[in-house]
The first five atom37 places (N, CA, C, CB, O) and aatype in JSON, in Angstrom:
{
  "aatype": [20, 20, 20, 20, 20, 20, 20, 20, 20, 20, 20, 20, 20, 20, 20, 20, 20, 20, 20, 20, 20, 20, 20, 20, 20, 20, 20, 20, 20, 20, 20, 20, 20, 20, 20, 20, 20, 20, 20, 20, 20, 20, 20, 20, 20, 20, 20, 20, 20, 20, 20, 20, 20, 20, 20, 20, 20, 20, 20, 20, 20, 20, 20, 20, 20, 20, 20, 20, 20, 20, 20, 20, 20, 20, 20, 20, 20, 20, 20, 20, 20, 20, 20, 20, 20, 20, 20, 20, 20, 20, 20, 20, 20, 20, 20, 20, 20, 20, 20, 20, 20, 20, 20, 20, 20, 20, 20, 20, 20, 20, 20, 20, 20, 20, 20, 20],
  "atom_mask": [
    [1, 1, 1, 1, 1],
    [1, 1, 1, 1, 1],
    [1, 1, 1, 1, 1],
    [1, 1, 1, 1, 1],
    [1, 1, 1, 1, 1],
    [1, 1, 1, 1, 1],
    [1, 1, 1, 1, 1],
    [1, 1, 1, 1, 1],
    [1, 1, 1, 1, 1],
    [1, 1, 1, 1, 1],
    [1, 1, 1, 1, 1],
    [1, 1, 1, 1, 1],
    [1, 1, 1, 1, 1],
    [1, 1, 1, 1, 1],
    [1, 1, 1, 1, 1],
    [1, 1, 1, 1, 1],
    [1, 1, 1, 1, 1],
    [1, 1, 1, 1, 1],
    [1, 1, 1, 1, 1],
    [1, 1, 1, 1, 1],
    [1, 1, 1, 1, 1],
    [1, 1, 1, 1, 1],
    [1, 1, 1, 1, 1],
    [1, 1, 1, 1, 1],
    [1, 1, 1, 1, 1],
    [1, 1, 1, 1, 1],
    [1, 1, 1, 1, 1],
    [1, 1, 1, 1, 1],
    [1, 1, 1, 1, 1],
    [1, 1, 1, 1, 1],
    [1, 1, 1, 1, 1],
    [1, 1, 1, 1, 1],
    [1, 1, 1, 1, 1],
    [1, 1, 1, 1, 1],
    [1, 1, 1, 1, 1],
    [1, 1, 1, 1, 1],
    [1, 1, 1, 1, 1],
    [1, 1, 1, 1, 1],
    [1, 1, 1, 1, 1],
    [1, 1, 1, 1, 1],
    [1, 1, 1, 1, 1],
    [1, 1, 1, 1, 1],
    [1, 1, 1, 1, 1],
    [1, 1, 1, 1, 1],
    [1, 1, 1, 1, 1],
    [1, 1, 1, 1, 1],
    [1, 1, 1, 1, 1],
    [1, 1, 1, 1, 1],
    [1, 1, 1, 1, 1],
    [1, 1, 1, 1, 1],
    [1, 1, 1, 1, 1],
    [1, 1, 1, 1, 1],
    [1, 1, 1, 1, 1],
    [1, 1, 1, 1, 1],
    [1, 1, 1, 1, 1],
    [1, 1, 1, 1, 1],
    [1, 1, 1, 1, 1],
    [1, 1, 1, 1, 1],
    [1, 1, 1, 1, 1],
    [1, 1, 1, 1, 1],
    [1, 1, 1, 1, 1],
    [1, 1, 1, 1, 1],
    [1, 1, 1, 1, 1],
    [1, 1, 1, 1, 1],
    [1, 1, 1, 1, 1],
    [1, 1, 1, 1, 1],
    [1, 1, 1, 1, 1],
    [1, 1, 1, 1, 1],
    [1, 1, 1, 1, 1],
    [1, 1, 1, 1, 1],
    [1, 1, 1, 1, 1],
    [1, 1, 1, 1, 1],
    [1, 1, 1, 1, 1],
    [1, 1, 1, 1, 1],
    [1, 1, 1, 1, 1],
    [1, 1, 1, 1, 1],
    [1, 1, 1, 1, 1],
    [1, 1, 1, 1, 1],
    [1, 1, 1, 1, 1],
    [1, 1, 1, 1, 1],
    [1, 1, 1, 1, 1],
    [1, 1, 1, 1, 1],
    [1, 1, 1, 1, 1],
    [1, 1, 1, 1, 1],
    [1, 1, 1, 1, 1],
    [1, 1, 1, 1, 1],
    [1, 1, 1, 1, 1],
    [1, 1, 1, 1, 1],
    [1, 1, 1, 1, 1],
    [1, 1, 1, 1, 1],
    [1, 1, 1, 1, 1],
    [1, 1, 1, 1, 1],
    [1, 1, 1, 1, 1],
    [1, 1, 1, 1, 1],
    [1, 1, 1, 1, 1],
    [1, 1, 1, 1, 1],
    [1, 1, 1, 1, 1],
    [1, 1, 1, 1, 1],
    [1, 1, 1, 1, 1],
    [1, 1, 1, 1, 1],
    [1, 1, 1, 1, 1],
    [1, 1, 1, 1, 1],
    [1, 1, 1, 1, 1],
    [1, 1, 1, 1, 1],
    [1, 1, 1, 1, 1],
    [1, 1, 1, 1, 1],
    [1, 1, 1, 1, 1],
    [1, 1, 1, 1, 1],
    [1, 1, 1, 1, 1],
    [1, 1, 1, 1, 1],
    [1, 1, 1, 1, 1],
    [1, 1, 1, 1, 1],
    [1, 1, 1, 1, 1],
    [1, 1, 1, 1, 1],
    [1, 1, 1, 1, 1],
    [1, 1, 1, 1, 1]
  ],
  "atom_positions": [
    [[-20.37, -4.1, 33.34], [-18.82, -3.68, 33.19], [-18.95, -1.94, 33.72], [-18.14, -3.92, 31.22], [-19.91, -1.17, 33.73]],
    [[-17.82, -1.82, 34.04], [-17.46, -0.72, 34.23], [-16.74, 0.37, 32.57], [-16.47, -1.12, 35.46], [-16.18, -0.03, 31.54]],
    [[-17.05, 1.48, 32.93], [-16.78, 2.51, 32.0], [-15.43, 2.57, 31.25], [-16.93, 3.67, 32.68], [-15.21, 3.17, 30.2]],
    [[-14.45, 1.72, 32.11], [-12.61, 2.04, 31.07], [-12.98, 0.8, 30.72], [-10.55, 2.31, 31.93], [-12.68, 0.97, 29.54]],
    [[-13.39, -0.35, 30.74], [-13.61, -1.89, 30.16], [-14.76, -0.86, 29.13], [-14.4, -3.56, 31.55], [-14.45, 0.33, 29.24]],
    [[-15.49, -1.0, 28.56], [-16.13, 0.09, 27.78], [-15.82, 0.79, 27.31], [-16.69, 0.65, 28.05], [-16.44, 0.87, 26.25]],
    [[-14.78, 1.87, 27.47], [-13.86, 2.45, 26.35], [-12.63, 1.81, 26.01], [-13.47, 3.75, 26.67], [-11.99, 2.2, 25.03]],
    [[-12.1, 0.49, 26.98], [-10.69, -0.24, 26.38], [-11.63, -0.95, 24.43], [-9.97, -2.2, 28.08], [-11.39, -0.76, 23.24]],
    [[-12.87, -1.9, 25.39], [-13.35, -2.51, 24.33], [-13.85, -1.84, 23.23], [-14.17, -3.22, 24.7], [-14.25, -2.56, 22.32]],
    [[-13.94, -0.45, 23.05], [-13.88, 0.67, 22.36], [-13.14, 0.61, 21.03], [-13.35, 1.58, 23.17], [-13.43, 0.32, 19.87]],
    [[-12.24, 0.96, 21.58], [-10.21, 1.06, 21.26], [-10.11, 0.12, 20.7], [-8.9, 0.96, 22.51], [-9.89, 0.09, 19.48]],
    [[-10.26, -0.98, 21.48], [-9.63, -2.21, 20.9], [-10.0, -2.42, 19.29], [-10.14, -3.5, 21.78], [-9.26, -2.9, 18.44]],
    [[-11.21, -1.99, 19.15], [-12.3, -2.45, 17.94], [-11.37, -1.52, 17.25], [-14.26, -2.12, 17.96], [-11.31, -2.2, 16.22]],
    [[-10.43, -0.3, 16.95], [-11.04, 0.54, 16.59], [-9.33, 0.08, 15.87], [-11.87, 1.89, 17.46], [-8.94, -0.05, 14.7]],
    [[-8.59, -0.07, 17.29], [-6.88, -0.54, 17.08], [-6.92, -1.54, 15.9], [-6.09, -1.44, 18.61], [-6.35, -1.41, 14.82]],
    [[-7.77, -2.68, 16.36], [-7.83, -3.35, 15.42], [-8.6, -3.27, 13.45], [-8.26, -4.13, 16.26], [-8.39, -3.97, 12.46]],
    [[-9.27, -2.37, 13.65], [-9.45, -1.71, 12.28], [-8.47, -1.13, 11.88], [-10.39, -0.82, 12.15], [-8.07, -1.42, 10.75]],
    [[-7.58, 0.11, 12.86], [-6.64, 0.14, 11.61], [-5.44, -0.16, 11.41], [-6.53, 1.1, 11.18], [-4.66, 0.47, 10.69]],
    [[-5.04, -1.82, 12.48], [-4.19, -2.57, 12.04], [-4.55, -3.16, 11.13], [-3.75, -3.22, 12.73], [-3.85, -3.0, 10.13]],
    [[-5.93, -4.22, 10.95], [-5.68, -4.77, 9.4], [-6.26, -3.58, 7.79], [-6.82, -6.49, 9.4], [-6.74, -3.8, 6.68]],
    [[-5.87, -2.43, 8.53], [-5.97, -1.34, 7.55], [-4.88, -0.64, 7.05], [-6.69, -0.45, 7.98], [-4.89, -0.01, 6.0]],
    [[-4.0, -0.75, 7.76], [-2.52, -0.77, 7.75], [-1.42, -2.13, 6.81], [-2.29, -0.84, 9.4], [-0.69, -2.04, 5.82]],
    [[-1.77, -3.32, 7.74], [-2.09, -4.21, 6.41], [-2.03, -4.23, 5.1], [-2.96, -4.43, 6.33], [-1.04, -4.32, 4.38]],
    [[-2.95, -4.16, 4.85], [-3.53, -4.11, 3.71], [-3.0, -2.67, 3.26], [-5.09, -4.35, 3.8], [-3.24, -2.75, 2.06]],
    [[-2.53, -1.62, 3.41], [-1.64, -0.95, 3.25], [0.26, -1.12, 2.37], [-1.81, -0.76, 4.46], [1.19, -0.67, 1.7]],
    [[-0.21, -1.89, 2.95], [1.84, -2.76, 3.07], [2.24, -3.28, 2.77], [2.59, -3.35, 3.73], [3.42, -3.2, 2.42]],
    [[0.85, -5.04, 2.62], [0.89, -5.42, 1.34], [0.77, -4.43, 0.13], [-0.04, -6.29, 1.27], [1.82, -4.23, -0.49]],
    [[-0.19, -3.87, -0.25], [-1.06, -4.0, -1.95], [0.66, -2.8, -2.38], [-3.72, -2.8, -2.2], [1.08, -2.62, -3.52]],
    [[1.33, -2.17, -0.99], [3.17, -1.5, -1.66], [3.89, -2.57, -1.9], [4.33, -0.5, -0.48], [4.89, -2.56, -2.61]],
    [[3.5, -3.44, -1.41], [5.05, -4.46, -1.5], [4.86, -4.98, -2.43], [5.51, -5.6, -0.46], [5.82, -5.45, -3.05]],
    [[3.24, -5.16, -3.02], [2.96, -6.26, -4.43], [3.31, -5.07, -5.5], [0.95, -7.07, -4.68], [3.69, -5.14, -6.67]],
    [[3.15, -4.45, -5.02], [3.73, -2.93, -6.71], [5.09, -3.37, -6.86], [3.89, -0.53, -6.24], [5.34, -2.94, -7.98]],
    [[6.46, -4.12, -6.35], [7.86, -3.76, -6.52], [7.55, -5.02, -7.36], [9.12, -3.59, -5.2], [8.34, -5.31, -8.26]],
    [[6.56, -5.74, -7.15], [7.05, -7.29, -8.19], [7.31, -6.71, -9.62], [5.55, -8.75, -8.4], [8.21, -7.19, -10.3]],
    [[6.61, -5.78, -10.04], [7.07, -5.41, -11.33], [8.38, -4.86, -12.06], [6.37, -4.7, -11.52], [8.95, -5.04, -13.14]],
    [[8.6, -3.98, -10.75], [10.28, -3.79, -11.23], [11.19, -5.12, -11.24], [11.11, -2.71, -10.09], [11.38, -5.93, -10.32]],
    [[11.91, -5.09, -13.12], [12.85, -5.39, -13.33], [14.15, -5.65, -12.67], [12.82, -4.91, -13.88], [15.03, -4.79, -12.71]],
    [[14.34, -6.88, -12.02], [16.36, -6.67, -11.92], [17.17, -7.57, -13.43], [17.19, -7.89, -9.89], [17.24, -8.6, -14.1]],
    [[17.59, -6.3, -13.25], [18.63, -6.68, -14.26], [19.99, -7.74, -13.86], [19.2, -5.28, -14.71], [20.78, -7.91, -12.93]],
    [[19.61, -8.47, -15.55], [21.0, -9.65, -15.36], [22.17, -9.01, -16.07], [20.73, -11.37, -16.2], [21.96, -8.12, -16.9]],
    [[23.4, -9.42, -15.78], [24.99, -9.38, -16.64], [25.44, -10.96, -16.56], [26.43, -8.2, -15.7], [25.33, -12.04, -15.98]],
    [[26.16, -10.06, -17.85], [27.19, -10.96, -17.59], [28.73, -10.86, -17.08], [27.23, -11.45, -18.59], [29.27, -9.78, -16.83]],
    [[29.25, -11.88, -16.99], [30.6, -11.74, -15.86], [31.64, -10.67, -16.54], [31.55, -13.46, -15.61], [32.34, -9.9, -15.89]],
    [[31.62, -10.78, -18.07], [32.22, -9.24, -18.14], [31.04, -7.81, -17.97], [32.98, -9.14, -19.83], [31.29, -6.99, -18.85]],
    [[30.16, -7.47, -17.28], [29.57, -6.1, -17.67], [30.6, -5.21, -16.83], [27.82, -5.86, -17.22], [31.57, -5.47, -16.12]],
    [[30.06, -4.25, -17.16], [31.14, -2.84, -17.1], [30.17, -2.23, -15.74], [31.17, -1.47, -18.99], [29.14, -2.6, -15.18]],
    [[31.14, -1.1, -15.58], [30.36, -0.16, -14.7], [29.36, 0.18, -15.23], [30.92, 0.94, -14.3], [28.23, -0.1, -14.84]],
    [[29.74, 0.99, -16.44], [28.6, 1.38, -17.84], [27.31, 0.97, -17.78], [28.96, 0.74, -19.22], [26.35, 1.72, -17.66]],
    [[27.27, -0.22, -17.88], [26.24, -0.82, -18.03], [25.2, -1.47, -16.77], [26.7, -1.67, -18.82], [24.1, -2.03, -16.73]],
    [[26.21, -1.04, -15.8], [25.46, -1.42, -14.61], [24.8, -0.14, -14.35], [26.34, -1.99, -13.36], [23.91, -0.25, -13.51]],
    [[24.99, 1.36, -14.96], [24.04, 2.27, -15.02], [22.75, 2.09, -15.53], [24.47, 3.11, -15.54], [21.67, 2.27, -14.96]],
    [[23.13, 1.5, -17.36], [22.14, 1.99, -17.88], [21.55, 1.32, -17.84], [22.09, 2.43, -18.75], [20.52, 1.56, -18.47]],
    [[21.62, -0.41, -16.96], [20.15, -0.96, -17.38], [18.74, -0.53, -16.19], [20.35, -2.86, -17.44], [17.51, -0.66, -16.15]],
    [[19.61, -0.09, -15.52], [17.89, 1.31, -14.56], [16.65, 1.72, -15.84], [18.86, 3.87, -13.93], [15.45, 1.58, -16.08]],
    [[18.43, 2.56, -16.66], [17.6, 3.45, -17.94], [16.43, 3.02, -18.73], [18.49, 3.7, -19.06], [15.36, 3.55, -19.03]],
    [[17.04, 1.75, -18.99], [16.09, 1.14, -19.93], [14.39, 0.35, -19.57], [17.04, 0.08, -20.48], [13.53, -0.26, -20.19]],
    [[14.59, 0.76, -18.41], [12.8, 0.56, -17.78], [13.0, 1.15, -16.76], [12.02, -1.0, -17.37], [12.96, 0.53, -15.7]],
    [[13.34, 2.93, -16.81], [12.3, 3.85, -16.31], [11.23, 3.65, -16.22], [12.17, 4.74, -16.78], [10.75, 3.49, -15.09]],
    [[10.49, 3.57, -17.29], [9.22, 3.2, -16.84], [8.1, 2.58, -15.92], [9.12, 2.95, -17.3], [6.97, 2.95, -15.64]],
    [[8.93, 1.39, -15.53], [8.92, 0.77, -14.68], [8.54, 1.31, -13.05], [9.98, 0.31, -14.93], [7.61, 1.24, -12.25]],
    [[9.96, 1.92, -13.15], [10.45, 2.87, -11.52], [9.41, 3.65, -11.22], [11.88, 4.06, -11.57], [8.65, 3.48, -10.27]],
    [[9.32, 5.08, -12.53], [7.96, 5.66, -12.88], [6.93, 5.36, -12.52], [7.69, 5.66, -13.86], [6.2, 6.1, -11.87]],
    [[6.64, 4.1, -12.92], [5.52, 3.62, -12.52], [5.51, 3.64, -10.57], [5.45, 2.08, -13.33], [5.07, 4.34, -9.66]],
    [[5.91, 2.99, -10.67], [6.09, 2.16, -9.3], [6.26, 3.5, -8.46], [7.57, 0.91, -9.2], [5.37, 3.62, -7.63]],
    [[7.4, 4.76, -8.49], [7.32, 5.78, -7.74], [5.71, 6.3, -7.21], [8.05, 6.75, -8.53], [5.29, 6.43, -6.06]],
    [[4.7, 6.63, -9.14], [3.95, 7.96, -9.19], [2.69, 6.37, -7.85], [3.21, 8.97, -11.61], [1.87, 6.76, -7.02]],
    [[2.98, 4.89, -8.09], [1.96, 3.9, -7.5], [1.63, 3.82, -6.51], [2.1, 2.9, -7.54], [0.48, 3.58, -6.15]],
    [[3.11, 4.14, -5.45], [3.48, 3.93, -4.03], [3.36, 5.64, -3.1], [5.28, 3.17, -4.07], [3.13, 5.87, -1.91]],
    [[3.59, 6.41, -4.04], [3.09, 7.93, -3.56], [1.52, 7.93, -3.39], [3.5, 9.17, -4.78], [1.07, 8.08, -2.25]],
    [[0.57, 7.76, -4.57], [-1.0, 7.7, -4.35], [-1.25, 6.68, -3.15], [-1.84, 7.15, -5.79], [-2.15, 6.79, -2.31]],
    [[-0.24, 5.63, -3.22], [-0.91, 4.37, -1.61], [-0.72, 5.54, -0.61], [0.43, 2.45, -0.92], [-1.66, 5.86, 0.11]],
    [[0.38, 6.13, -0.56], [0.94, 6.73, 0.32], [0.13, 8.12, 0.76], [2.26, 6.88, -0.15], [-0.04, 8.4, 1.95]],
    [[-0.21, 8.7, 0.02], [-1.54, 9.82, 0.45], [-2.96, 9.4, 0.25], [-1.51, 11.2, -0.44], [-3.8, 10.3, 0.25]],
    [[-3.24, 8.52, 0.13], [-4.47, 7.64, 0.43], [-4.09, 6.86, 1.94], [-4.72, 6.41, -0.97], [-4.98, 6.89, 2.8]],
    [[-2.77, 6.15, 2.28], [-2.81, 6.22, 3.62], [-2.41, 7.14, 4.68], [-2.36, 5.42, 3.84], [-1.6, 6.92, 5.58]],
    [[-2.83, 7.81, 4.55], [-2.49, 9.13, 5.58], [-4.27, 9.85, 5.26], [-0.65, 10.5, 4.85], [-4.89, 10.22, 6.25]],
    [[-4.84, 9.97, 4.07], [-5.62, 10.59, 4.19], [-6.75, 9.56, 5.36], [-5.94, 11.06, 2.75], [-7.06, 9.83, 6.52]],
    [[-7.06, 8.67, 4.74], [-7.71, 7.14, 5.79], [-6.54, 7.2, 7.57], [-7.09, 4.85, 4.41], [-7.01, 6.46, 8.44]],
    [[-5.55, 7.79, 7.88], [-5.39, 8.18, 9.29], [-6.13, 9.41, 9.5], [-3.94, 8.35, 9.7], [-6.96, 9.36, 10.4]],
    [[-6.0, 10.61, 8.82], [-6.63, 11.33, 9.12], [-8.24, 11.0, 9.37], [-6.27, 12.11, 8.35], [-8.96, 11.4, 10.29]],
    [[-8.59, 10.09, 8.21], [-9.97, 10.18, 9.2], [-10.58, 9.29, 9.82], [-10.99, 10.57, 8.68], [-11.78, 9.14, 10.05]],
    [[-9.18, 8.32, 10.23], [-9.89, 8.02, 11.58], [-9.52, 8.3, 13.06], [-10.0, 6.8, 11.6], [-9.82, 7.61, 14.04]],
    [[-8.5, 9.94, 12.98], [-8.31, 10.88, 14.01], [-9.79, 10.83, 14.57], [-7.73, 12.38, 13.49], [-10.23, 10.54, 15.68]],
    [[-10.35, 11.2, 13.46], [-11.82, 12.11, 14.6], [-13.28, 10.5, 15.55], [-13.45, 13.64, 12.57], [-14.11, 10.56, 16.46]],
    [[-12.83, 9.5, 14.71], [-13.24, 8.26, 15.3], [-12.95, 8.11, 15.82], [-13.31, 7.42, 15.1], [-11.82, 7.65, 15.99]],
    [[-14.5, 8.63, 17.16], [-14.04, 6.91, 18.67], [-14.52, 6.22, 18.92], [-13.87, 6.8, 20.07], [-14.71, 6.16, 20.14]],
    [[-15.17, 5.07, 18.06], [-15.17, 4.12, 18.53], [-15.38, 3.13, 16.99], [-16.17, 4.18, 19.74], [-15.31, 3.84, 15.99]],
    [[-15.58, 1.9, 16.75], [-16.49, 1.48, 15.74], [-17.02, 0.73, 16.15], [-16.17, 1.12, 14.68], [-16.9, 0.39, 17.33]],
    [[-17.74, 0.27, 15.4], [-18.93, -0.41, 15.0], [-19.18, -1.2, 13.27], [-19.96, 0.78, 15.27], [-18.63, -0.89, 12.21]],
    [[-20.01, -2.05, 13.47], [-19.56, -2.89, 12.28], [-20.01, -2.43, 10.86], [-20.07, -4.29, 12.47], [-20.04, -3.14, 9.85]],
    [[-20.33, -1.2, 10.97], [-21.04, 0.09, 9.38], [-19.15, 0.59, 9.67], [-23.16, 2.17, 9.94], [-18.56, 0.27, 8.64]],
    [[-18.42, 1.05, 10.44], [-17.83, 1.21, 9.68], [-16.49, 0.78, 9.2], [-17.99, 1.96, 9.77], [-15.59, 1.24, 8.51]],
    [[-16.9, -0.9, 10.25], [-15.94, -1.51, 9.83], [-16.09, -2.13, 8.2], [-15.73, -2.47, 10.87], [-15.17, -2.47, 7.44]],
    [[-17.8, -2.14, 7.91], [-17.6, -2.24, 6.24], [-17.13, -1.48, 5.31], [-18.53, -2.36, 5.67], [-16.32, -1.74, 4.41]],
    [[-17.72, -0.46, 5.58], [-17.17, 0.85, 5.51], [-15.59, 0.65, 4.62], [-17.02, 1.5, 7.22], [-15.14, 0.63, 3.47]],
    [[-15.2, 0.53, 5.89], [-13.47, -0.03, 6.16], [-13.29, -0.59, 4.47], [-13.21, -1.79, 7.73], [-12.95, -0.14, 3.38]],
    [[-13.87, -2.1, 5.2], [-14.02, -2.78, 4.08], [-13.47, -2.84, 2.95], [-14.81, -2.68, 3.84], [-12.35, -3.27, 2.69]],
    [[-14.66, -2.19, 1.89], [-14.92, -1.59, 1.18], [-14.3, -0.43, 0.25], [-15.56, -1.47, 1.68], [-14.3, -0.38, -0.98]],
    [[-13.54, 0.88, 1.56], [-12.31, 1.37, 1.01], [-10.8, -0.06, 0.56], [-11.84, 2.58, 2.41], [-10.02, -0.19, -0.38]],
    [[-10.99, -0.64, 1.48], [-9.86, -1.37, 1.43], [-9.79, -2.67, -0.06], [-9.84, -2.07, 3.03], [-8.88, -2.84, -0.88]],
    [[-10.46, -3.03, 0.01], [-10.83, -3.99, -1.13], [-10.33, -2.35, -2.49], [-13.15, -4.8, -0.97], [-10.15, -2.64, -3.68]],
    [[-10.24, -1.31, -2.15], [-9.94, -0.41, -3.69], [-8.02, -0.73, -3.34], [-10.7, 2.04, -3.7], [-7.28, -1.2, -4.2]],
    [[-7.74, -0.5, -2.49], [-6.8, -0.17, -2.12], [-5.98, -1.89, -2.82], [-6.96, 0.37, -0.43], [-5.02, -1.93, -3.6]],
    [[-6.57, -2.82, -2.37], [-5.9, -4.01, -2.75], [-5.82, -4.08, -4.32], [-6.64, -5.24, -2.14], [-4.94, -4.8, -4.79]],
    [[-6.59, -3.46, -5.12], [-6.49, -3.16, -6.48], [-5.04, -2.46, -7.37], [-7.61, -2.27, -6.56], [-4.22, -2.68, -8.26]],
    [[-5.46, -1.55, -6.39], [-3.69, -0.46, -7.07], [-2.84, -1.38, -8.0], [-2.19, 0.04, -5.47], [-2.6, -1.05, -9.16]],
    [[-2.4, -2.53, -7.46], [-1.63, -3.31, -8.09], [-2.22, -3.6, -9.43], [-1.37, -4.42, -7.32], [-1.69, -3.02, -10.38]],
    [[-3.26, -4.43, -9.71], [-3.62, -4.73, -10.6], [-3.85, -3.5, -11.66], [-4.54, -5.45, -10.24], [-3.6, -3.67, -12.85]],
    [[-4.16, -2.67, -11.32], [-4.29, -1.07, -12.12], [-3.38, -0.67, -12.42], [-4.77, 0.07, -11.52], [-3.22, -0.19, -13.54]],
    [[-2.42, -0.74, -11.47], [-0.78, 0.08, -11.91], [0.45, -0.66, -12.4], [-0.1, 0.78, -10.6], [1.67, -0.55, -12.32]],
    [[-0.62, -1.62, -13.05], [0.76, -3.06, -13.02], [1.28, -2.52, -14.9], [-0.31, -5.69, -12.87], [0.66, -1.98, -15.82]],
    [[2.2, -2.84, -14.79], [3.06, -2.42, -16.03], [2.92, -3.44, -16.88], [4.57, -2.16, -15.8], [3.16, -4.63, -16.67]],
    [[2.33, -2.67, -18.34], [1.98, -3.83, -19.06], [2.66, -4.08, -19.87], [0.97, -3.91, -19.54], [2.48, -3.29, -20.79]],
    [[3.73, -5.09, -20.18], [5.01, -4.83, -21.02], [4.09, -5.68, -22.12], [6.82, -5.49, -20.4], [3.9, -4.82, -22.98]],
    [[3.55, -6.65, -22.48], [2.78, -6.92, -24.31], [1.95, -6.39, -24.73], [2.16, -8.05, -24.75], [1.7, -6.96, -25.79]],
    [[1.29, -5.59, -24.59], [1.4, -4.8, -25.21], [1.88, -3.45, -26.33], [1.22, -4.97, -24.83], [1.02, -2.69, -26.79]]
  ]
}
């Protein structure tokens, strides 16, 4: 195996690690949207009703925005950490998977519990 092939193989592993990480972040952020309430209106609803409906669910929107920002900060930090990484090995992949485990729990921990 030539040196170029070795570099490409290691780079490919690192690219795959980053790709799955990006996918997990995207999935977690998508799940955050599930708790947003979509208002239903009667046929005779006015424009005032349209503007008042989201204000009744401001806690859900605030929860979503804060959770999205937290996930975004972690995603940016994750990419900054990987800027210095040149090669990928099984230890890095396992540590990354443990980190991603906590990312996937973000929608669960930030779920808007209406029944409480």
